[in-house]
N, C-alpha and C positions, 0 to 999 in steps of 0.2 A: 195926555193922561194927567188927570188932576191928582194933587197930593192931599186935597181936602177930604176928610172922612165923609162918607155918604150918610144919608139920613138913617139908613138901616144900621150902619156901624155905630152911630151915636145912640140909636135906640137900644141896641144890644149892650153897649157899654153901660148905659143908664140902668138897664134891667139888671145887669150883673151887680152894679153898685148897690141898687136897692135891695136885691136879694141878700147880699152879704150884710148890709146894714140891718135889715129886718131880722136875720138870723142872730146877729149879735144882740139886738134889742130883746128878742124872745129869750135868749140865754140869760140875759141880765134880769129879766122879769122872773124867770124860774129861780134864779139864785136869790133875788131880793124878796121873793114871796114867802119868806120864812121869818116873820118878825119876832117870834118868840125865841127861835134859835139865835137870831142876831142879838137880841136883848141879853140872852144868857151868855153869849160869847163876850159881849161888851162888859157885862158884870164880872165875868171871870178874868178878863184882861185888867179891869180895875183892881180886883182882888190881888192879882199877880203883882201889880205895881205897888200896892200898899204893903204886901208882904216883903217886897224887895227893900223897902225903906224902913221896915220895922226893926226894932233892936234885936240883937242876936241872942239875948239871954232868955230863951224860952224853953230850955230843957230839950231841945231837938224838935219841938213841935212846930216851930216856924219852918224849919227845913222840910219836915214831913208835909206840912200844908202846901209849901211851894211845889213839891213834887206832885201832890195830888191835884193841885190846880192846873199845873202844866199838862198832866194827863187828861184832865177834864176838858181843857181847851182843845187838845188834839181830838178828843172824841166828838166834841161839838162841831169842830171843823169837818170831820169825816161825815157826821150826820148831815150837815148842810150840803156837802158835796153829793152825798147819796140822794138827798131830796131834790137836788137840781137835775138829776138824770131821769 
């Protein structure tokens, strides 16, 4: 009895690997196919960083803007996830 995998076993293993890789690739394309949402998310993340380092003497408006940007980031991420399904 041989311990080497048969040609059929190797074929099935290769087919499974290709199927999984293809599925991951397709999922990645669905996620990445939203350039405007990705651009919006990047802009919001930049705004969040800039607000973080801004001075605090803004009469509460800086803190309010930070909250609104964080909420917008969450909404954009949810929109990207919804678009990927």
